N, C-alpha and C positions, 0 to 999 in steps of 0.2 A: 484250280480247287481240286483238293483230295477230298476224297469221299472217306470219312470215319465212322466206325460205328455207332449204329445205330445208338446203343448206350450212351457210348462219351458224347455225340448231337444234341442227345435230349439233355443229359445233366450241364454242359457246356454251350446253350445254344447261341449266344455272342461272339464265342470265338471259332475261328476257322484256320486251314491248314492248304498251304498253299505250295507249288513249284512251279520256279521261275524258268523262262525261255523264252527264247527269241529266235526267228527265223526257222531254217530246215531243224535245228535242233529242236525247238518247241514242236514242231509238227510229228516229229520221229518219235518223240517221248509223251504225245497224246495218252496212248497205249499204256502209258507207266510201265513200258518193261524197260526197265532202267539199271545202268553197268556201271555207272559212275562212282563217286567218293561223295556220300553225303554231307552238307552242311547245312545247319539250323540257322536261321536268322531270328532273332526275336528283338522287337522293339521295346523303346522305351517309354515314357510316360510321354502321352498323345501320340506315341509314335504310329505310323504307317507300315504294314508290311509289304507296301509297294519300294521301302528304302533298301531292299535286297539288291535292288538293282544295278546299280554300281557295281558291286561284289560279281553279282552274277555275270555282267555283263564283260569284265574284263577278264572274269575266269573262263569263259567262254574263249575271249579272243586267243589266251594264252594256249588254251587246250586245240587251236586252230593251228598254230604255230608248231604245235607238238603233232599234227594229223591226228589229234584223239586219241595218242597212246595211251594217256591219262586223261581225265577230266573227273570234273566235279558236277555233281545234281544241290541246286540251291532248292531247300525249302525256306519258305517262312511263315509266321504264326501272325494271324490276324486278330489283336486283342481288342475291336472296338475301339480304338483310340483313348484308352480308359487311362486316368489320371491318377495313377498309381502313385505318383510321386508326393502327391497331397491326399491320398486317401490308401490306408494300408488295408483295408477289408478283403480287397479283392487279390493280392497277392500270392497269398497261398490257394486261391483258386485257378490261377494262373502257373503256378507252379505245378498243378496235379496236372493240369490238360498237358503242358509239354512234356510229362513224364509220357501219358498217352500219345502225344505225337512222336516222338521218339520209338515207341513200339509200333506205331502203324509205319514209319519211316524204314527201318529193318526190317518188317515184313514185306514190303515192296522188292526186296532182293531176293528172298525165298529162294531157295533154291537155283540161284545163280553162280557163274564162276566166279570167283574175287567176293565172294557176298561179303557186306561188310558186317562185322561185329558191334562196332561201336559208332556214335556221330560227333562230328565236331559242331560245335557250337561258336557264334559271333554274336554278340550281345551289347544292343546301344543303350547307355543311359539305366536305366532300373531292368533293362531285359537283362541286363551282366548280373544283376543282382539275383532275381529269377533262376537263371542259368545256376549261380553259386546254390542259391536252395536246394536245386534237387537234391543234393547229398544229403540234406535233413529230412526227407519221405523217408518210410520205413520201409516200402516196398521198394526202393530205388536199387538196383545194382552200377556202384561205383564206376564199374568196366563199360557201362555204356555210353560213357564221353570219357575221349581222350584228351581231346583238346578245346581249350576253354580262349576264346579272346573278347575282352571288353572295352569297350570304347565308351570315355567320359560315365563310368559308373561310379555313382559314389558308393565306394564299398564300408568306408569305416564308419560313417553316421550319414541318416538322410538330410537333406539341405534343410527341409523344413518340418520340422518334428509335430506334426499337426493332429495324429490320434496316437491314441495306445497301440493299435494293431500296426502301426508302421513301426513305431520304436521297439516292440516285441518279437517281431519280426525279425529286424536284422540284428537282435541281441542273439536269437535263435540262432541266424544264420553263423554270425563270428564267432560265437561260442563255441559250434559243430567244426569251425576249421581249424579253430586251434586245439581243442580237445582230440581231435581225430587227425591231426595233423600227418600221424604215420601212415593213416589209410589213405590218405590223398597223394601220394608221391607218385602213382602212375599215372595222376593226372595232371598236365602241364598247362599253366593257367598266364597270360600275358592277359594287362593291364593297361592300355595307352589313354594317358591323360591329352585334354585340349592346351592346358597352359592355358595363359593369363586371358587369351581374347574369351575361352570361355567362362562366362560372366553367370551362367546358371549351376555348373558345378565345378567348385575349385576342384587345382589338381591334388591337392593335399588330402581329398577328400578320396580322389582314385586311385592311390597307392593300398593295395593291398595290404591287411593286416600285419604288421614282423612275425613270422613263422619261423620255427629251428628249422626248417627245412627250406633253403634259397635255391635249391639245385631244382625246383619243381614250379617257380611261381616269380613272374618278373615285371616289374611295373616302368613305363616309362613316360617321359611327355615328349608329345608332339615335336615340341622345338629340336629336341632332342637326337630325331629319328633322322638315321642317316638318308637323304636323297628328298629329305622333307624339310629339317628344320626350319620349320613354321609353326607359328601355335594357330590353332582352329577353335573357331566357336561350337557350342554344344550341338549343333544342327550338322553345321558342314564336315564335322568330324567323319559323318558315315560317307561321305560320297569325296573328301579330298583327296583327288587324283593320287598324289605322291605316296598317301598311306596306304589307301586303297593297292595302289602296286606292289609297294612293299608286302603285304596280308598273301595279295596272292601268288607274288613269288616264295614267301615261305611255304604256302600251301603247296606247292609245286616239287620245292625241296623236303618235304615232310614225306615225300610218296617212298615207299617201300617198293620195289620192283619185284619183289616174290608175290606179298601179297595182292601188290597194286590198291594197297590202301594207305591211312597215313599208318606212320609207322611205328612200332608197339616199344620203341625203345624210348624212352623219359631222355635219356642225355644225348641221344642224336636231338629229339625234337626243342630241346633248350641250346644246344650249338646252334641251331639253324634260326631261333628265335633272337638268340645274341646277335646273329651274321646281319639280319636284316633289321633288328630293330635298336641295336647297342652300339655295337662296333663293325661297321661294312670294310673291308682290308682293300676295296675295288678289286675284288676277285670274284670269280663265281663260284657258288659255296660245294664244297666238296667233302666227303664225310671222314675219308682218310687219304687227305693229301701225302703226296711220294716226299719221302723224307730229303730225297736228294733228286738234282735233276743233271741235265747233259747239258751243257753249253754248246750250241752246234750251230752253223752258220758260217759263210765267210763273212767274217765281222772282223774290223780290224781292232787290235788290242793297244791302249793305251792308260799307260802307266800315271798316275796322278800322286806326286808326294805331297802337294799342299793341306793347307789345313781346310782353306777354304775353297770351294771350286763353284761355278757357275757355268753352264749349258745354254746356248741358245741354238735351237733346231728350223729351220723353214725348208720346208723342198730338197730336202737331202734324201738323195737316192743309197747312199751307204750309211749300211749297218755300223755300230761302234760298242764296243766294251769298255769301260773306263775301270780301272781296278788301282782299289785304294787301299796301300800296305798298312796294316797296322801296327805293324814291329814298331815303327817310328812314331807314334803317337800314343801308343796306350802309357806311356812314361808321361806324359802333357797333358793328355785329356780324359774327361771318363766317359762322355757320350760322344755320338755321332749323328746327325740330324740330317735326313734327305727329304724334298720334296721334287715332284713330277705334276706338272701341269697337264699331261694325256690323261685323261681319266678314260681310259679303256679298263678292260679288266684284265689285260695280260700280266703276266710276271714281269718284272723290270728290276729287282734288286736280289743278290744273291750274298751267301757266305761264302767265302773258298779256303779251303785247308790247305790248298797245295804250298809249299813254302820255297820250293826249285824253279819252279818253270815262271816263266810269263805270261803262260797260259794257263787257265783256269779249265778242263773239260768235265769235272763234276762238282757240282757246287749244291747249298741247304739254300733253297728258297725260301729269302724274308719277305717274300711281298705279303704272307700272311700275318706280319708284324705291322702292316701298314695300314692307315687310317683315312676314308675317302671325308674331305671337305669339299666346300662348294665351287672352288675354284681349281684343287689344287690335291693332291694325296700325298700325304707323308709318314715317316717311318723315324721314331727315334730308338735307337739303340744303345744299353747301357755295357760300355766293352767289356767288365768284368762280367755279364752273363755268358760272353760268348770265349773264353779263353781259346779254343782250338784254333778257334776261326786265324789264317794269315791276311786273307784281303776281303774288302768289301768291293763287291762288283756290281757296277751298273749297267743296263740294257737298255741300249738307243738305237730303237729297230730303226728302218727306212722312213722317213717321213714325205711323202711324196704330196704335195698341197697341203700339208699340214703347220701350222707353228707352234712349238711351246718349246717351254724350257726348263730344265732341271739344276739342281743346286745341292750342294751338299757342304757342311763343315763339322770340324771338330771341335768341343769346347768342355771347358770344365762346369758343372751343373750349379755351383755357386755363383760364376759370372754373369748368368743369363737368368738367376731368380732372385728378385728383389722383393721385400715387404713394405706394404703400403697399409697404415692402419686407417680403418675406416671412421669418419667422422662421428660425431655424437649426436644422440637423438637430437637434442635439445640444442645444438647447433641452427637451428632451422633453414639450414643451406647458407649461412651468412659466412661461416668457416667452409676451406678446404682442405683436401690432401694432396699434395701435388707430386710427381717424381718425374724427373727428366732422364729419356732412354736414347743415347748415341747409338742408332745402331748400325753395328758392324757385321751382324749375321744375320740367320734366318727365321729365329725364335726368341722370345722374354717370355718369362712366366713371371707376372705381377702375382703377388701372394696378399691375400686380403685379411688382415688382422681384426678377431674382433667381430667378423661378420658369420652368425649363426644363430639370430634368431627372427621370426616372420615379420615382428613390427619394424625390422630393419628396413629401409628402402633408401636408394642413391642413385641419381644421374652419374654416370662416367661419362667426362668428354677426352676423345682421344684426337687430339690435334699432329698433325704427320705432318713434317716439311721436310724436302729432300735439296740436295744440294745443285743437282742440275734439272732441268724441265725435261727432259728424255722420258717418253713411255716407259711404265712400269707396271708390274703385275699388280691386282689389287690386295690389299692387306686383308686378312682374316683376324675379329676377335671374337674368341669362344670364351664365356663366362663360364667354366667349368665348375660343378658343386659334386665335391669327393663322394658325399655320402646318400647321392640318390642319383636317380638318369635326369637330369631335368635342365641339360646344359642349353646354352642360347648361342644361336653365332652369329657376329654379323659383318657383310662385306663391305668394304668403301675403298674408296678410288683412294691412293696417292699424288700429289698432299690434297687434303681436305679435313673438316673437322666432323667426326663421328659422335654422334651421342647412344649412349647405351642405358638401358634401364638395369638397376640390379636390384633384385628380390628374391624371396625364397618362395617354396611350394612346401616347404618340409625344414623344420628347425635341425638342427645338429643333436644326432643322438650323443646321450652322456657319455656313450663309451669310444666315441669317434673324436681326435685328437685332430684332424686334418683340417685345411686352411682352405678355402675357394680362392680358384686361382681364374686370373686372366689375362689366356695365351694371347699372345699377340705375336702373327706369323707373320712379320713383317718384310719390309722390301731392302736392301744393303742400301749401306750410306744416306739412309734416313734419321731424321730425330723426330722421337716422340715424345712429347708431353701428354700424360695420364693426370686429371685434374678429378677429382672426387668430392661431392657435395652430397649431404640429406636432402631429400626431395619431401617437403612437409605434405606436398599435394600425395605424394605416392604411400606414405605413411598412413594418411587418413583412407587409401585408398586401400592398402591392406587390413585395415580394423574393419572396412567395410564388409570384406572380401571374406573375410572369416568370421566376423560378427555380425553380419546383415540381418539374420535370422531372428538374432536376440533383440532386433528393434523394439517389436510388439511387445516386449513385457518391460522395456521401459518406458514403454509410452503409458501402458496401460498402472504401472508402479505408481509413476508420476501423478496420473488423474486419481488415483485409489487414494493416494497422500491427502491430494486437493478436496477429495470428497472428505475424507477424514476431520480435516481441517474447517472445512463449512459446518458439517454437522458441530465440532467442538464448537465454533463460532455462535452458532445456532442457540446449543445450552447454555453460554455463558452469556450473553445476550440480547437473547431471542432474533437475533437479525442474522438473516444468511448474506453469506459474505459473496462478493463477485468472486468468479471461478479465475478468472487471470491474477485479480490482487492476492488468492488464497493460493493459487500456486506457484508465486514468488514467496509467499511466508512458509510457505510447508515443505514444498518439495525440495528435500535440500539431500544431499548424496551422502554426506556424514549418519543420516538417521538410519540407514539398511547396510552401507557397504563395509565399515568397519567391523560389524558383529559376523557377516558373512567371511570376512577374511580371518576372524579369529577361530570361528569354529574350521575353515580349511586348515591353519596352521596347527589346531588341535588334532585335528583327525590326521595327523604324520604319526601320532603316540599311539600304542596299543590299548592303554588302557581306556582313554576316550572312545577309539572306534567299537571299542567293546562294547561301553554301553551305549554308543549310536546305535547300534545293532541290534543290542537288547530291546531298545524301542520302538524298532522297524520302521527306522526312519530311512528314506532314501538317499542315495552320495549326494552330497552337496555337486551342483553341473560346474562350479569354480574348480572345483578338486579333481574332476575328470578332466575337465579341458586342461587343467596344467599339467594333466598325468601324459597328456595328448601332446603337449608344446604347445597348445592353440591360445594361450592365456598369459599376457603380459601384463606390468604394471601400467596403473592409468588406464587401462581400455575400459574399466567398468565405468570409471568418471567420465571417458568420453562420451560413451553411449547412454550415461543417464543425463547428461547436457544435452544430446540431441535429443532423446527422449521426452525433456521439459520444453525444446524448443516445438516439438508435433505433437505436443500436447495442448502448450500454448495458442498454435493458430488452430487447433481443431477445435478449442474452447471458442475463440472468436467467431470460426464460423457460425457452429448452432446460435450463439450467441444473437448473432449479426442477422442469419435467416429467421430468428424468431421477433427479433425486432422488426425487420422489414414487412413481416408478415402481419404483426400488430398494428404498424403505421396505415399498410394497405386496406386491412379490415376493418379500420379507423373512417380512413377516408370514403370508402365504397358503400359500407353497410352503417347502419345506425341502429347497434344491436340492442334487444331490449335485455331486462334483468334476468340473469342466469341464476338457478337457485344449485345451489351445491347438492349433487348427488350421496347416497351412500357410500361407502367403500366399496361393499358387499350386497349385489342386487340379483333380484332371478335371474336376469338377463346376462348378468355378466357372470354367474355361476354358471350357466348353460355353455359361453364363449368360452371358459374354462376348461369344460369337460369336452367341448368338442373340438379344442386344440389339443387337447388330451391325447383324443383319438385321432386326431393327425398325425401327431408324433410317432403313436404305438403304431398306426396301421401304414403308415409312409413312410415319412422322414423326417427326425426331429430337425435337422435344419430348416425345412420348410417351415415350420411350426414356428421356431426361434422368428425368421424372416417376416413370417403374418403379424406376429404380435409387435416387433420391432417396427412394422410401418403402420401399424392400429397406432402404437405407442407415439407415434412420430405426427400422424394424422391428429391422433388426439389431442395434442398439446394446444388446438388451437382453442378447447375450451378453457386452458388455464389462461391463454393470450386474452377470450372471449370473458373472463373474469375481471381482468386486469385491464381491459379496455372499457368495459360496460362501467367499470366502477370511475375511471376517470375520466368519462362522457356524463354520466349524472352527476359526476362533482362539478364539471363543467357549467352544467346548467342547475344550479340548486338556487339560482335568484338570488347570490349575494352581490355586496356592494361591487363599483366598477374595480377598486382597489384590489377586492379579494377576487374578484373574476380575472383578475390579470395576474393576479399572483397564481391561482390555478392553473392557467393556461400553459405560462411561466413552468408550473413544475410538470405539468403534461409533458412540457415540449421535454423536458430531461427526463422525464421517465421514459419516456418512445425512445430517447436518443442513446439513454444508457440507462441500463438497470443495474448500476451502481449505487444511486441513492433511493433513501428512502423517504417518504414525506413527510414533513414535517407537522405538527399540530395544527392545523386549522379551525374554522369557526364551524367543518362539519367532521367530528372526528370520527363518525362509525365511516362516511365514505374513506377519509384517510386513513383508517385501518384496516379495510377492504383491499384498497389501493396496494398499502405496506405490506400485508400479505400476498397479494398476488405478486408484486415483485420476488418477495422471499421465496415462494413456489416455483418461479418461473425459475430464478437461478440453479434450485436445486434438482429441476428436471434438467435443464441443460447437460449438468454432470452425468445425470442417470442415464440421458441419452448418449452422452460421450461414452461412457463406461460401456455401454449395453451396445455400441455400434461398431466397437472392438470387438465382442463377443460375436457378432452377425458375420463380420468376416473372419475368424477364425474359423470358424461352422461353415464359411460358405463352399470351400471345395466338396465336403459331401454333399451337399447340396445340388451342385453342378454335376457330379459323377451318378445322382438319383437319374436326373433329369434326362441324362445321356442313355441310360440304362432302363429308363421307364417303361420302354416296349418289351422288356425282357420281364422285369418283374417290378409291381408296383409298391414293395416294400422295400427298402433299403436294411440288407442284413449282409453282415454286423452293422448295427450304426452307431457311430462313434458317440453320438450326443442325444442320443433317446431319451435318456432319464433326467439329463441337465435341462432339457427341453421342457419337457414336461413341469420341472419346479419354474423354469424363468416365466412360463404361460401363469404361472398360478401371482409369480410376482407381479408381473409387469401389469398384470388386469388388476391389481387392486394400486401398485403405486400410480399409475395414469390418471387416478382419481383422487389421489392424497394430495395432501397440503402440508404445509409447516407447522399450522396450528395442530394438528395431531400430534405431530412427533415430538416439537418441544416441550410439551408436557406429559412426556413419557418416563416411566422409570430406566427404561433398557438405553434411553439415549447415551448416558454416559458410556457404557459398555460399546453401542454401536459406534461411537465416535474413538475409541481408544483400538478396537480392534482393526480397521484400515492398515493402522500403522505396522503391524506385526505381520498382519496379511501381506504388505507390499513389502516387507522383508525376507518372506516364507515366498513369493513369486520370485522375486529374484534369483532367490537360493537355488527352487529346484523347477523353474520355467524355463531358462535359457536354452535346454536343450531338450523342453516337453513342453512347447507350447500349447499344447491341448491341457495342460493344466492349471491356465489362466483362467480359463469361464469358471473352473470351479471356485478359485479364489473370488472373483468377483460375485459369483451368485450369492456366496456365504454373507457376504457384505450385504448385499440387497435385502438378502433373506430377514438381517437384524433390521434392518431400516423399514422393512412392513410390518416386522413384530412391535416396532414403535408406534405404530400408529395404531392400534388395539390394547398394547400394556402401559 
């Protein structure tokens, strides 16, 4: 633990700074006499400062390999595992604390040789966003950070925008990075996303906002990172060994030998990151590789004139040079492709400019043009790009105890490129696109036409058949997305049936016309059949991946429409309809979605946008999502139907719970007659004031939860009225037939609250039972609505509970004012009944308001979930006013 200045420790009592170490290294650095290169790790949402161990430990092993000529000091910040992805009120505080930590870290190196003037930062999840936010601070000097690596950080937008502080923080950070782009050119930023295994942060959110300067920012998906080639979940990206090795190798390659710190040259930093995270040539990184090299050694020279060549080596003690003259191939072929299964980091392919000699003593090293794949390293050269080359030379070193194969072929690009149109979305997997490749070569490119949207998802099956049963090298299939670094690679034995999932993290930019490709690094003399089908399950998965955060909006919208329908029925007939029946009748997508679509369309016109902005209305969320290429046709309908289903079952849950409670109450207790109380009594007024004080002095979500539990438990009073009325109705001393009819009616009323008692010989009792049933139905809907308000405010309550030992009052509190209003509303509603409401002058307005509120909720709440409780609160407020007016 690093001791912080008293002022800093007092201002941030929940936060700490640590230095990681182990073994002798830890003992040597106890006195903080540091001589290394500082790296600061920032954990994310509910993350631990101990997650730095993976980076620190592997960096220490690497330093031991170079005899501590260079080494890194890894620091880590303890954010007390705060839920900053769900509560944004502490993000600004975390950012300011990190700024103080950077100053403390740099002071530890004061007066040392090669003292650093900047810090490299590695941020996981929300820690990466906090690191980017440092540049928005007024007193922060941008030169204090030279390198920023983020892991699974949602840069574009919050995953769950549950409070205004979170969305405002994102807006401030992203706007600053766009407006001040030129000032950030000296900061190199790498964002690594986890891929499809990361269910918490989809990789599209982890792509840095598209800036004008592409030379200082890089975004990649872990499935495309060389030597990793795998997707990670949200947590394992921190300790995935392959990614950690790539990161540490990059760190060591970034060191400037003169300053013994990370280089100040932004171009070198980007070159190193591209080498380790984008395209690895199977060579050790060199900043300025020599243009020419001498081919020496007692190797025999062999000239190969054929257009196709393969060579297998096993335990060969002699080295060889294979020379391919280009003069005879330039007229017939456009490209040359070579592969080598020896995965070492030595040079192996050269370009020779000698035209007269059979030997080439000086040649250009073309190995830097190669690319590393899981089982081979490959290089493809366009002959027109190398007009001065006379030969391609392949070096085969002695292979003692090793076995590997090499191959080269000359070909025309058109002969190895085929186009395959993808199937339509509404084919539902019943139709397919097929293509048959009779492989005589080593490479095929299958271009996937019309594959450019995020809602498209396919299954690609590659069936390989070979003429002979001899052992063959495995085939490598790569799905290459040209507009972003999100490739995925599959290795399959030959022959076999391989299955590949094809879906996108980001849609194709409008300015890009390239096609996604399926690269097949094949075995010669094998036949490959490529079959592509639409995968309906994965299409739905894409909808969930991109829009799961909007589910609460659609669920509450359905409940709100049902609530308005119940009020309308109450006004028209004097009876409250059942929740499930009213949901089927009123919750229709055509009531809300067409209006939103019209507004989004009109916002494309300047005159409408000016009117919209003059009214100070926020931008429609669907328009923002469309601009981010994250919105597509029919998605709103699908989400609405999902919301209808969840709303239906939540209504069934609450009505069943109260029904069972009423049956149990009648069985166990013979309740006395219950007198109905007034809506406002001194005790209830005291309850409102006390809960308002709880909200103001502690946490608004706590007051909301207390009143919710009070409302839920207070529902027994309504059940009490219902059961008491039925009980007295049974004991009223009627004839046997009347008694039997009333018993039958009681059973019906207990088993379903759908039916209203018919007129009987005791109209007062019948009226009371009907009133109780109506009120019970209305309270079920209100309880359903209020449950979602509680769920949306729960993260701030959890945050408050975790930090209770540091502060009793949550500051800032996203729901304090809303909580005070809800406390007053619920205290009155829990004692109300439909008898006061159905005679109200405001009932007509209260019944019509939920529809426009539902439309507004869908328009402005998809990307701002914290607005949902405001719409519900306004509707419930009108309900309360109906009890008095």
